[in-house]
C-alpha positions in Angstrom: -0.1 0.0 0.0 2.7 2.4 0.8 4.5 1.7 -3.0 0.9 2.6 -4.2 0.8 5.9 -2.6 4.5 6.9 -3.5 6.0 6.3 0.1 9.1 4.0 0.6 8.5 1.0 2.6 11.5 2.0 4.8 9.4 4.9 6.3 7.3 2.3 8.2 8.7 0.1 10.9 7.3 -2.1 13.5 9.2 -3.5 16.5 8.5 -5.2 19.8 10.1 -3.8 22.8 9.5 -4.6 26.4 9.0 -1.6 28.7 12.0 -3.3 30.7 14.3 -2.8 27.4 14.9 1.0 27.4 18.0 0.6 25.8 17.0 -1.6 23.2 14.2 1.0 22.5 16.5 3.7 22.4 18.7 1.9 19.9 15.6 1.1 17.7 14.6 4.6 17.7 17.8 6.2 16.9 18.7 3.6 14.0 14.9 4.4 12.4 15.8 8.3 12.8 19.1 7.5 10.8 17.3 5.8 8.1 14.6 8.5 7.9 17.4 11.3 7.7 18.9 9.1 4.6 15.5 9.2 3.1 15.0 12.7 3.4 11.7 14.5 3.4 8.7 12.7 3.1 7.2 12.6 -0.6 3.8 13.2 0.9 4.9 16.5 2.4 5.8 17.7 -1.3 2.1 16.5 -2.5 0.4 18.4 0.5 2.2 21.6 -0.3 1.1 21.5 -3.9 -2.4 20.9 -2.9 -2.6 23.5 -0.6 -0.8 26.1 -2.7 
C-alpha cells in the first residue's frame, strides 16, 4: 500500500520492545531516525504543499 501511495516502505517500521528494555528501545528509535534522515523529506509533504498552494 505504501508503494502505491508513493511512500518508501522503509518509512514504516514495527518493533516489539518491552518496557524493561529501555536501551533496546533507544537503539531502535535512533536507528530508525538515521534511516529517515537518509531518505530525506517525505514525498507526501511535497504533494500536500502542492495541494494547499
